[in-house]
N, C-alpha and C positions, 0 to 999 in steps of 0.2 A: 500673442501671448504676452502677458505682463511680466515685469521683472521678478516678482516673487515666484511666479509659475516657471520661469526660466531657471531660477535657483533650485526650486523643488525638483524639476525635471533632471537637472544635473545630478543631484544626490540620488534620485531613483536610478539614473543610468549607472552611477558608480556602484550602487548595490547590485545591480545586475552585471556588472563588469563590462558595460558597454562604454568604454573609456573615450573612444572617438566621439560618441554622442554626447557625453558629459562635457567634453572640451569644445564642441562645435560652436556654442555661442561666444567663445572667446575671440577677440580680435588678435591679429597676428603681432601687434605691438603691446598687448596686454601684459602687465607684470603681476605675477601672483607670488605673494611672500608668505613663507612659513616662518613666522616670528621666532618661536622657540628654538628652531634650528638654524636661524639666521641665514636662510637660503631663500633666494628668489629664482623663478623660472620665468621665461618669456614665451608667450604664444601658446597656441594649443598643443603643438607636439611636445614641448617641454613639460606642459601641464599633464599631459597624458603620461609621460615618463614618471612624473612625481607621483600620480595616482597609482600607477603600477608598482612603484617602490613601496607604498603602504601594503598593497595586497601580496607582494613577494614576501614581505616579513609577516603578514597576518592574512593568510588566505581567505579567512572568513571576516575580514574587516567590514564594518557596516557603519552607515550613518543611521542612528536610531533616535526615536522621539524628537524629531525636529520641530522647532518653533521658529516661524519666519516673521520678520518685521519689515514692513514696506516703508522705506524712507524715500520714495521717489526715484532719484538716480542711484540710490544705494539700497541694498537689502542686507539684512543681518539674519543669520540663522544660528541659533543655540541648539546644540544636539549632543547626544552621547555617542562618542566613538567606541566601538567595541572591536575586540579581536583577540585571537589566540596566537601568541608567538610560535609559528611553525616554520619560519624561515629566518635567514639572517636579516638584521636591521643595520645595514652598513657593515662596520666591523663587528657588531655584536651578534653572537650566535643565538639561535632559537632556544627558548627556554620551556616551551610548553605551557607557559603561564598566560593568563587572561587579563586583558586591559578593559576597563570600563571607565571612561574619562569624559568630563564635560569639555566641549569645544565650542569656539565662537568664530564664525566665519563671516566676513564682510565682503560684499561684491559691489562694484561700481559699474554703471552702464551709461552708454552713450545714448543719443536721441533715437537710434534705431534699435536699441535694446540689446546691443552687443556688449559683452563684458570687457571693460577697459582696464580694470585692476581688481585684485582680490587679495585678501589677507586672512590668515588663520592663526588663532591664539589657542593654546592649551598648556597645561602644566607638565612640562617635560620631566621634571623631577619625580612627580607622582607617577607618570607613565613608567619611568625607569624602575621605580620600586615595585609597581604592580607586575611588571614584566620579569622581575628578579635580577636586574642589572645594577641595582643600588640598594642600600640599606636605608630604612626609614630614619628621618631625622630624630635624634633623641628628644625626649619630652623633658622640659625644665627641671 
């Protein structure tokens, strides 16, 4: 399986809630960073917990319309993350509101095709507005 196929399979597994399967290609020493939250996890177990955190907050969370870029040792995926706030997100209560937000995820692989690092980027301010936890910024 090539690196893009590994990335795609992980997203498919997330959408099926097969978290262990999604985390299987990750090395034990891999670091995955959620940049908007300034939060990093290490290895497949912590990565699984991170994914479960998203689905605890939005039980219908999904990776939609993914576009993968093969960069050899790196893959990039641009996708729309969607979900309805039906559980707490950390200290924030469920709002029943829906999120539809662009995400960009980058994965790095070793020569055996195992994930050595990952990063995710998204607009947390827009996410908070969509979920009803913040007011939109005023226009000029």
